[in-house]
FIDREN-938001 format. One record per residue (C-alpha): residue in three letters; x, y, z. Coordinates in Angstrom, 3 decimals. Layout:
<pts>
ala;X;Y;Z .
...
</pts>
This chain:
<pts>
met;-47.862;-175.375;46.999 .
thr;-48.820;-173.003;44.129 .
gln;-48.892;-174.943;40.623 .
pro;-46.380;-173.277;38.240 .
arg;-48.292;-171.174;35.251 .
ser;-48.264;-173.116;31.984 .
ile;-46.645;-170.910;29.422 .
glu;-48.247;-171.473;25.820 .
ile;-45.278;-171.907;23.220 .
tyr;-46.290;-171.054;19.679 .
asp;-43.916;-171.278;17.087 .
thr;-43.486;-169.484;13.762 .
thr;-40.472;-170.356;12.289 .
leu;-42.155;-171.622;9.230 .
arg;-43.772;-168.250;8.277 .
asp;-42.389;-165.655;10.154 .
gly;-38.690;-166.819;10.537 .
ser;-38.982;-168.079;6.673 .
gln;-38.943;-164.424;6.466 .
gly;-35.711;-163.986;7.019 .
glu;-32.634;-162.922;5.006 .
gly;-31.335;-166.021;3.522 .
val;-33.858;-168.266;4.382 .
asn;-35.815;-170.879;2.767 .
phe;-37.475;-174.009;3.650 .
ser;-38.075;-176.679;0.931 .
leu;-41.972;-178.493;1.220 .
glu;-39.883;-181.223;3.026 .
asp;-37.940;-178.978;5.108 .
lys;-41.262;-177.620;6.596 .
leu;-42.949;-181.026;7.653 .
ala;-39.511;-182.008;8.951 .
ile;-39.237;-179.037;11.321 .
thr;-43.498;-179.749;12.113 .
arg;-42.197;-183.265;13.463 .
arg;-39.039;-181.913;15.322 .
leu;-41.371;-179.395;17.152 .
asp;-44.287;-181.795;17.999 .
glu;-41.201;-184.140;19.549 .
ala;-40.016;-181.360;21.465 .
gly;-43.774;-180.096;23.126 .
val;-44.292;-177.363;21.137 .
asp;-47.720;-176.096;21.773 .
phe;-48.526;-174.602;18.483 .
ile;-46.746;-174.551;15.088 .
glu;-47.394;-171.400;12.673 .
gly;-47.461;-173.320;9.461 .
gly;-47.625;-170.268;6.907 .
tyr;-49.995;-168.555;5.236 .
pro;-52.179;-170.738;2.706 .
leu;-53.039;-168.277;-0.131 .
ser;-49.567;-166.693;-0.397 .
asn;-47.645;-169.120;-2.394 .
pro;-48.337;-172.855;-3.379 .
lys;-45.634;-174.649;-1.043 .
asp;-47.620;-173.239;1.787 .
ala;-51.204;-174.692;0.525 .
gln;-49.374;-177.623;-0.117 .
tyr;-48.381;-178.064;3.368 .
phe;-51.347;-177.686;4.917 .
ala;-52.935;-180.648;2.578 .
arg;-49.851;-182.598;3.764 .
val;-49.269;-181.804;7.766 .
arg;-52.950;-183.152;8.116 .
his;-51.556;-186.327;7.290 .
leu;-48.695;-186.182;10.051 .
thr;-49.402;-187.989;13.271 .
leu;-48.763;-185.082;15.968 .
ser;-48.513;-185.879;19.812 .
arg;-48.606;-182.481;21.288 .
ser;-48.743;-179.773;18.732 .
arg;-51.566;-177.893;17.038 .
val;-50.871;-176.512;13.580 .
ala;-51.933;-172.907;12.940 .
ala;-52.774;-171.550;9.805 .
phe;-52.108;-167.587;9.042 .
gly;-53.793;-165.084;7.541 .
met;-55.148;-161.557;7.426 .
thr;-58.418;-159.927;7.599 .
arg;-61.081;-159.586;5.194 .
arg;-60.827;-157.570;2.118 .
arg;-62.093;-153.837;2.740 .
gly;-65.498;-153.679;1.138 .
met;-66.035;-156.977;0.647 .
ala;-68.184;-159.784;3.048 .
ala;-65.498;-162.197;4.865 .
ala;-67.698;-165.452;3.430 .
asp;-66.475;-163.828;-0.271 .
asp;-62.679;-163.421;0.721 .
pro;-60.607;-165.608;-0.935 .
gly;-58.289;-165.268;1.516 .
met;-60.853;-166.878;4.122 .
lys;-61.557;-169.720;2.250 .
ala;-57.983;-170.499;1.530 .
leu;-57.885;-170.724;5.811 .
leu;-60.339;-172.845;5.816 .
asp;-59.466;-175.170;3.456 .
ala;-56.382;-175.371;5.188 .
gly;-58.126;-177.665;7.754 .
thr;-56.501;-176.556;10.813 .
ser;-57.910;-176.179;14.106 .
val;-56.399;-172.910;14.699 .
val;-56.345;-169.804;12.762 .
thr;-54.128;-166.921;13.329 .
ile;-55.386;-163.616;12.079 .
val;-53.426;-160.168;11.728 .
gly;-55.175;-156.713;12.071 .
lys;-54.023;-153.312;12.343 .
thr;-54.444;-152.232;15.893 .
ser;-52.520;-148.434;14.850 .
ala;-54.488;-145.890;14.344 .
phe;-51.858;-144.664;11.904 .
his;-51.648;-147.803;9.917 .
val;-55.265;-147.875;9.229 .
ala;-55.296;-144.337;8.144 .
glu;-52.135;-144.401;5.620 .
val;-51.060;-148.283;5.150 .
leu;-54.623;-149.942;4.927 .
gly;-56.221;-146.786;3.709 .
val;-59.794;-147.321;5.165 .
ser;-61.644;-145.557;7.933 .
arg;-61.487;-146.532;11.626 .
glu;-64.845;-148.013;11.499 .
glu;-63.924;-150.209;8.396 .
asn;-61.077;-151.143;10.161 .
leu;-62.688;-152.460;13.180 .
ala;-65.273;-154.285;11.087 .
met;-63.013;-156.167;9.222 .
ile;-61.423;-157.425;12.479 .
ser;-64.398;-158.288;14.123 .
asp;-66.177;-159.786;10.610 .
thr;-62.995;-162.163;10.048 .
val;-62.801;-163.278;13.425 .
ala;-66.462;-163.994;13.724 .
tyr;-66.670;-166.165;10.711 .
leu;-64.405;-168.140;11.039 .
his;-64.960;-168.875;15.048 .
val;-68.882;-169.624;13.526 .
ala;-67.003;-171.784;11.056 .
gly;-65.627;-173.798;13.915 .
arg;-61.917;-172.529;14.079 .
glu;-60.199;-171.670;17.700 .
val;-58.910;-167.516;16.413 .
phe;-55.879;-166.120;17.718 .
tyr;-55.966;-162.294;16.792 .
asp;-52.751;-160.763;16.329 .
ala;-52.533;-157.009;17.197 .
glu;-49.868;-155.787;14.714 .
his;-48.345;-152.485;15.615 .
phe;-49.871;-153.173;19.154 .
phe;-47.375;-150.797;21.611 .
asp;-46.526;-148.313;18.961 .
gly;-50.400;-148.147;18.205 .
trp;-51.399;-148.142;21.990 .
lys;-48.929;-144.730;22.447 .
leu;-50.378;-143.117;19.377 .
asp;-54.149;-143.720;20.373 .
pro;-54.208;-145.841;23.187 .
asp;-58.502;-145.639;22.555 .
tyr;-58.380;-146.861;19.064 .
ala;-56.033;-149.349;19.997 .
arg;-58.558;-150.647;22.926 .
ala;-61.295;-150.885;20.555 .
thr;-59.837;-153.359;17.859 .
leu;-58.713;-155.708;20.781 .
leu;-62.097;-155.403;21.844 .
ala;-63.592;-156.024;18.630 .
ala;-61.353;-159.585;18.126 .
ala;-62.437;-160.366;21.707 .
ala;-66.336;-159.894;21.343 .
ala;-66.047;-161.840;17.845 .
gly;-64.541;-165.150;19.372 .
ala;-60.914;-164.295;19.425 .
thr;-59.140;-166.741;22.301 .
arg;-55.630;-165.259;22.474 .
ile;-54.981;-161.243;21.524 .
val;-51.647;-161.350;20.669 .
leu;-49.650;-158.238;21.386 .
cys;-46.780;-157.612;18.664 .
asp;-44.354;-155.364;18.988 .
thr;-43.808;-155.339;15.075 .
asn;-41.055;-152.543;14.748 .
gly;-38.868;-154.349;17.600 .
gly;-38.781;-150.706;19.363 .
thr;-40.109;-150.896;22.292 .
leu;-38.552;-151.618;25.752 .
pro;-39.530;-154.013;28.527 .
asp;-41.098;-151.557;30.599 .
glu;-43.166;-150.651;28.215 .
val;-44.042;-154.101;27.377 .
ala;-44.680;-154.929;31.026 .
arg;-46.855;-151.520;31.208 .
leu;-49.024;-152.381;28.364 .
thr;-49.947;-155.861;28.371 .
thr;-51.122;-155.080;31.770 .
ala;-53.414;-152.194;30.007 .
ala;-54.161;-154.453;27.583 .
arg;-55.325;-157.499;30.133 .
gln;-57.515;-155.080;32.142 .
thr;-59.242;-153.911;29.087 .
leu;-60.231;-157.512;28.090 .
val;-61.255;-157.682;31.894 .
ala;-63.275;-154.422;32.145 .
gly;-65.237;-155.569;28.622 .
gly;-66.081;-158.918;30.413 .
his;-64.113;-161.165;27.490 .
ala;-62.356;-164.333;28.436 .
ala;-59.913;-163.664;25.781 .
ala;-56.384;-164.057;27.131 .
val;-53.371;-161.965;26.223 .
ala;-50.430;-163.260;23.840 .
ile;-47.000;-161.393;22.896 .
his;-44.958;-161.586;19.777 .
cys;-42.135;-159.558;19.515 .
his;-39.296;-158.540;16.997 .
asn;-35.744;-158.168;18.210 .
asp;-34.760;-154.706;16.581 .
cys;-33.434;-153.216;19.603 .
asp;-32.133;-156.902;20.636 .
leu;-34.768;-156.874;23.358 .
ala;-37.136;-159.203;22.011 .
val;-36.446;-162.133;24.583 .
ala;-36.339;-159.555;27.371 .
asn;-39.352;-157.915;26.267 .
ser;-41.305;-161.697;25.978 .
leu;-40.583;-162.519;29.422 .
ala;-41.694;-158.895;30.311 .
ala;-45.151;-159.580;28.794 .
ile;-45.633;-162.972;30.448 .
asp;-44.295;-161.731;34.226 .
ala;-47.451;-159.405;33.341 .
gly;-49.904;-161.728;32.364 .
ala;-49.343;-163.113;28.990 .
val;-50.309;-166.598;28.719 .
gln;-48.723;-167.380;25.095 .
val;-45.264;-166.785;23.989 .
gln;-44.444;-166.340;19.846 .
gly;-41.439;-166.052;18.433 .
thr;-38.498;-168.728;16.300 .
ile;-36.116;-171.092;16.970 .
asn;-32.738;-169.780;16.621 .
gly;-34.738;-165.998;16.783 .
ile;-34.500;-166.335;12.707 .
gly;-36.767;-163.726;10.862 .
glu;-37.092;-160.648;8.945 .
arg;-34.638;-157.744;9.801 .
cys;-32.991;-158.573;13.338 .
gly;-35.318;-161.527;13.699 .
asn;-38.245;-162.761;16.567 .
ala;-37.561;-163.558;19.787 .
asp;-35.524;-166.522;20.073 .
leu;-37.611;-169.173;21.516 .
ile;-34.729;-171.483;22.425 .
ser;-33.785;-168.728;24.851 .
val;-37.487;-168.064;25.893 .
met;-38.249;-171.722;27.167 .
ala;-34.690;-171.687;28.976 .
asn;-35.318;-168.977;30.759 .
leu;-38.750;-169.898;31.861 .
ala;-38.041;-173.546;32.624 .
leu;-34.730;-172.718;34.332 .
lys;-34.171;-169.342;35.380 .
leu;-37.608;-167.952;36.359 .
gln;-40.149;-169.390;39.265 .
gly;-43.583;-170.355;38.577 .
phe;-43.642;-171.361;35.238 .
ser;-43.929;-174.245;32.644 .
val;-43.133;-174.723;29.249 .
leu;-43.459;-177.602;26.426 .
gly;-45.601;-180.048;28.876 .
gly;-43.108;-180.428;31.412 .
ser;-40.932;-182.561;29.026 .
gly;-37.764;-180.693;29.878 .
thr;-35.239;-178.302;27.964 .
arg;-32.370;-181.194;27.530 .
his;-33.405;-181.268;23.899 .
leu;-32.756;-177.636;22.859 .
thr;-29.234;-177.317;21.708 .
glu;-30.243;-180.650;19.648 .
leu;-33.501;-178.859;18.496 .
ser;-31.123;-175.493;17.968 .
arg;-29.034;-177.374;15.528 .
phe;-31.684;-179.096;13.838 .
val;-33.471;-176.211;12.890 .
tyr;-30.079;-174.469;11.701 .
glu;-28.960;-177.441;9.777 .
thr;-32.300;-177.530;7.989 .
ala;-32.002;-174.006;6.941 .
asn;-28.236;-174.649;5.949 .
met;-27.855;-171.947;8.214 .
ser;-24.559;-171.479;10.115 .
tyr;-24.807;-172.025;13.714 .
arg;-24.270;-168.738;16.008 .
pro;-21.395;-169.632;18.507 .
gly;-22.125;-167.174;21.255 .
gln;-25.982;-168.152;20.946 .
pro;-27.280;-167.914;24.991 .
phe;-27.868;-171.453;26.051 .
val;-27.254;-173.695;23.139 .
gly;-24.353;-172.368;21.144 .
ala;-20.794;-174.014;20.924 .
ser;-19.398;-170.795;22.935 .
ala;-22.186;-170.671;25.440 .
phe;-20.096;-172.763;28.077 .
ala;-16.667;-172.215;26.939 .
his;-13.906;-171.359;28.695 .
lys;-10.420;-169.422;27.694 .
gly;-8.956;-167.879;30.729 .
gly;-6.795;-169.654;32.957 .
met;-8.538;-167.675;35.511 .
his;-11.878;-169.134;34.705 .
val;-10.942;-172.608;33.942 .
his;-9.033;-172.728;37.012 .
ala;-11.927;-171.719;39.406 .
val;-14.478;-173.629;36.891 .
ser;-12.581;-176.683;37.960 .
lys;-13.263;-176.664;41.378 .
ala;-16.924;-175.521;41.012 .
ala;-18.387;-175.137;37.969 .
glu;-20.802;-172.995;38.965 .
ser;-18.116;-170.342;39.816 .
tyr;-18.244;-169.119;36.016 .
glu;-21.771;-170.787;34.445 .
his;-24.953;-169.678;35.600 .
ile;-26.333;-173.285;34.924 .
ala;-25.260;-177.120;33.856 .
pro;-24.456;-177.120;30.454 .
glu;-26.198;-180.429;30.523 .
ala;-29.806;-178.624;31.636 .
val;-30.156;-177.395;27.955 .
gly;-28.210;-180.725;26.292 .
asn;-24.799;-178.790;25.679 .
ser;-21.495;-179.518;26.879 .
arg;-18.843;-177.228;28.967 .
arg;-15.444;-176.710;26.410 .
val;-11.923;-175.475;27.745 .
leu;-10.535;-173.489;25.055 .
val;-6.521;-173.745;24.734 .
ser;-4.841;-170.196;23.600 .
glu;-2.348;-167.471;24.595 .
leu;-4.602;-166.127;27.510 .
ser;-4.730;-169.759;29.076 .
gly;-3.229;-170.907;31.878 .
arg;-1.851;-174.089;33.037 .
ser;-5.533;-175.392;34.003 .
asn;-6.380;-175.117;30.523 .
ile;-3.767;-176.912;29.304 .
ala;-4.144;-179.334;32.034 .
ala;-7.891;-180.004;31.001 .
leu;-7.160;-180.213;27.532 .
val;-4.475;-182.949;28.024 .
thr;-5.894;-186.451;27.390 .
arg;-2.620;-188.336;28.823 .
ser;-3.108;-189.057;32.263 .
asp;1.324;-188.900;32.574 .
val;0.981;-185.743;31.200 .
arg;-1.786;-184.005;33.169 .
asp;0.340;-183.950;36.531 .
asp;3.980;-183.093;34.964 .
arg;4.042;-179.297;35.659 .
lys;7.385;-178.980;33.638 .
ile;5.460;-180.368;30.196 .
leu;2.708;-178.337;30.949 .
asp;4.431;-174.851;31.078 .
thr;6.501;-176.342;28.315 .
val;3.129;-176.727;26.372 .
leu;1.659;-173.258;27.199 .
ala;5.157;-171.562;26.493 .
glu;4.540;-173.368;22.944 .
val;1.090;-172.523;22.399 .
cys;1.831;-168.918;23.180 .
arg;4.193;-168.506;20.639 .
leu;2.397;-170.221;17.894 .
glu;-0.811;-168.005;18.744 .
asn;1.645;-165.154;18.357 .
glu;2.195;-166.225;14.856 .
gly;-1.213;-166.879;13.889 .
trp;-1.938;-170.520;15.214 .
gln;-5.016;-171.342;16.795 .
phe;-6.298;-174.715;18.528 .
glu;-9.723;-174.113;19.731 .
ala;-11.326;-175.923;16.945 .
ala;-7.974;-177.970;16.078 .
gly;-7.663;-180.489;19.250 .
ala;-5.747;-183.003;17.475 .
ser;-3.027;-180.618;16.256 .
phe;-2.914;-179.946;20.196 .
asp;-2.688;-183.164;21.380 .
leu;0.457;-183.789;18.626 .
leu;1.980;-180.660;20.173 .
val;1.926;-182.067;23.536 .
asp;3.323;-185.138;22.157 .
arg;6.105;-183.151;20.827 .
cys;6.602;-181.431;24.164 .
ala;6.483;-184.663;25.914 .
gly;9.053;-186.224;23.438 .
thr;6.910;-188.767;22.744 .
phe;5.789;-188.042;19.056 .
arg;6.662;-190.982;16.861 .
pro;5.856;-189.826;13.194 .
ala;3.658;-192.029;10.766 .
phe;6.097;-190.990;8.199 .
glu;8.577;-187.833;7.275 .
lys;8.042;-185.718;4.526 .
leu;11.231;-185.392;2.632 .
ala;9.490;-183.336;-0.258 .
tyr;6.375;-182.270;-2.008 .
his;5.485;-180.466;-5.072 .
val;2.257;-179.213;-6.795 .
glu;1.665;-178.267;-9.927 .
val;-1.392;-176.635;-11.328 .
glu;-1.680;-176.037;-15.183 .
ser;-4.600;-174.133;-16.688 .
arg;-4.784;-175.541;-20.547 .
ser;-7.384;-172.808;-21.910 .
ala;-9.650;-170.070;-21.361 .
ala;-12.121;-172.571;-19.836 .
ala;-12.236;-172.217;-16.039 .
ala;-13.116;-175.978;-15.738 .
asp;-10.041;-176.932;-17.999 .
val;-7.424;-176.772;-15.237 .
arg;-5.262;-179.739;-14.137 .
thr;-3.666;-180.192;-10.741 .
glu;-0.906;-183.036;-9.723 .
ala;0.852;-183.294;-6.664 .
thr;4.338;-185.436;-6.035 .
val;5.162;-186.048;-2.532 .
lys;8.370;-188.112;-1.316 .
leu;8.235;-189.793;1.976 .
ala;10.054;-192.072;4.445 .
val;7.837;-194.646;5.469 .
ala;8.544;-197.581;7.832 .
gly;12.272;-197.337;6.259 .
gln;11.508;-197.231;2.415 .
leu;11.462;-194.273;0.247 .
arg;7.553;-193.722;-1.059 .
his;7.491;-191.468;-4.282 .
glu;4.058;-190.940;-5.913 .
val;2.003;-188.703;-7.943 .
ala;-1.740;-188.034;-7.997 .
glu;-4.337;-185.559;-9.756 .
gly;-7.288;-183.938;-7.793 .
asp;-9.551;-181.015;-7.870 .
gly;-7.243;-178.564;-6.066 .
pro;-4.161;-178.514;-4.717 .
val;-5.163;-180.059;-1.112 .
asn;-6.951;-182.710;-3.075 .
ala;-4.093;-183.824;-5.107 .
leu;-1.798;-183.846;-1.956 .
asp;-4.508;-185.672;-0.430 .
ala;-4.507;-188.139;-3.108 .
ala;-0.711;-188.420;-3.048 .
leu;-0.191;-188.877;0.480 .
arg;-2.938;-191.801;0.734 .
lys;-1.029;-193.678;-2.437 .
ala;2.446;-193.508;-0.599 .
leu;0.781;-194.685;2.525 .
gln;-1.879;-197.073;2.207 .
ala;-0.206;-200.167;1.429 .
val;1.607;-199.705;4.855 .
tyr;-1.515;-198.279;6.527 .
pro;-4.665;-199.690;5.051 .
ala;-6.997;-198.057;7.793 .
leu;-6.842;-194.712;5.825 .
ala;-9.270;-195.533;3.632 .
arg;-11.694;-195.234;6.984 .
met;-10.417;-191.313;6.833 .
his;-11.949;-188.489;4.681 .
leu;-11.924;-184.415;4.916 .
leu;-15.129;-183.245;5.646 .
asp;-14.179;-179.494;5.702 .
tyr;-11.466;-177.001;4.524 .
lys;-11.180;-173.285;5.793 .
val;-8.742;-170.917;4.838 .
arg;-8.444;-167.465;6.614 .
val;-6.017;-164.718;5.882 .
ile;-4.470;-163.779;9.394 .
asn;-2.377;-160.319;8.713 .
ala;-4.408;-158.828;5.485 .
gln;-2.881;-155.424;5.809 .
glu;0.223;-157.498;4.190 .
gly;-1.434;-158.423;1.081 .
thr;-0.594;-161.100;-0.916 .
ala;1.832;-161.771;1.393 .
ala;-0.235;-161.987;4.463 .
lys;-0.011;-165.392;6.674 .
val;-2.698;-167.863;6.012 .
arg;-4.433;-170.331;8.534 .
val;-5.915;-173.332;7.253 .
ser;-8.066;-175.799;9.102 .
ile;-9.205;-178.883;8.541 .
glu;-11.939;-181.768;9.707 .
ser;-11.606;-184.783;9.507 .
thr;-13.486;-188.299;10.139 .
asp;-13.049;-191.508;10.215 .
gly;-17.005;-192.499;10.150 .
gly;-16.685;-192.395;14.147 .
ser;-15.085;-189.577;15.388 .
val;-14.148;-186.251;14.019 .
trp;-10.926;-184.353;14.692 .
gly;-9.467;-181.151;13.379 .
thr;-6.212;-179.904;12.582 .
val;-4.659;-176.341;11.639 .
gly;-1.362;-174.907;9.762 .
val;-0.555;-171.805;9.300 .
ser;2.128;-170.255;6.599 .
glu;2.859;-167.327;4.199 .
asn;2.236;-169.791;1.458 .
val;-1.254;-171.581;1.520 .
ile;0.326;-174.939;0.058 .
glu;2.773;-175.148;2.633 .
ala;-0.489;-174.491;5.232 .
ser;-2.643;-176.954;3.845 .
trp;0.174;-179.523;4.025 .
leu;0.658;-178.692;7.769 .
ala;-2.847;-178.914;8.506 .
leu;-3.201;-182.390;6.454 .
ala;-0.134;-183.666;7.524 .
asp;-1.070;-183.550;11.475 .
ser;-4.615;-185.162;10.473 .
phe;-2.632;-188.083;8.973 .
his;-0.321;-188.420;12.063 .
tyr;-2.887;-187.929;14.480 .
phe;-5.323;-190.932;12.881 .
leu;-2.703;-193.100;12.141 .
gly;-0.984;-192.467;15.445 .
arg;-4.131;-193.475;17.248 .
thr;-5.295;-196.579;14.900 .
gly;-1.962;-197.744;13.302 .
</pts>
């Protein structure tokens, strides 16, 4: 039996990924991501350019004290400056001072960039590549050479592109990284030119292997990376979640999942498996303070979400009918969504009550109510608690913990100062046979309503002390109506153990907030008492 070909995973989230718009890692963020990538089994972690800023220099000083089980940290830099010996170049000193066992050097491979961007002769560029790689190699570093603009450069002048690769390999580079820097190359071109690069190195008698580094400007970075690997590349470079400059880099999450689960004959991450990929993806999003991409392949919240009734019906019988892999293989989970597109199968899959799940009449009533409400702007995909309460109401088993008699919210602005605003809410409720009339102040209308509700209910329901709001979102539904448009308010709440979502819709944002807030209280109290 043929052994699977091990593909090296080279992560550049901390360097190339940090160049993405809105991405900014602190020093502690970079160290935390380094630890997590090592735990995941990544082979190489590019930490940054030590001469570019104090943070990167501090990173290399700190990372050497981390105990990494698998990953090797790489410092990134450029070829020596023109007209200067490598030994005299401050960049070379910074790379050596970083203390990493691997150094990645980027150099010009395109004759166009040599002339128009770098502004040196072709011969000087070859010398810059050779001198830099040789200097670092002799100093005991393993050197990877990033052949910038390789694919565009080869198509423009293949002979010169070959010469740059051979210069790096002859000087001691162990990996020749073919970079689709502009992200404009197509998969068939990547495969063909990767093969050509390999043949160039073999013909030159060099042992250096080929690697791939793709940008995503044509939304093909993952496909291009896989094409290069199929053509013989031994290493793939990219970032977690594909973050990076312009349209980003190859998403290593998708690359690793495809190599491990979809393609035959490859292994990644030292065989540690892919069940941690969803957690890894979300860890990087959280650390970077970025929003998740619901539709992200393999690990997105919607990657295994089913909404159409026909789909849900089929998946309930055979998951593989609409899922290309088991979601658990990448640490994700299946979700069934409910909407106006749902069938009875969706409703039955989401209903938590066994007595309702098999009652076709109630299921049809719930489905009809969902369709009616969604037509008015309601949405239950992220409001499971409101959906459960809707089921209770349709089944005639809803027992409210309180009854709203009235509420009043007053906002008073006392001066021109933005901070000089007072918000007060008054609620009048029927609770356990008693009339409760309470008033509270808050930072805004919803906060004041929440505080007033708690004052009215706390004596009867002391468990409310465990519950608090996590998130509050407002979305305009029919924006063409201007200030008279309906709004949808979504609230996320927790008791410290579980998290639930509720929703409210109205032309009045306060009323929509009340509906979502009241549902959250009813849901919690109905399940805790």
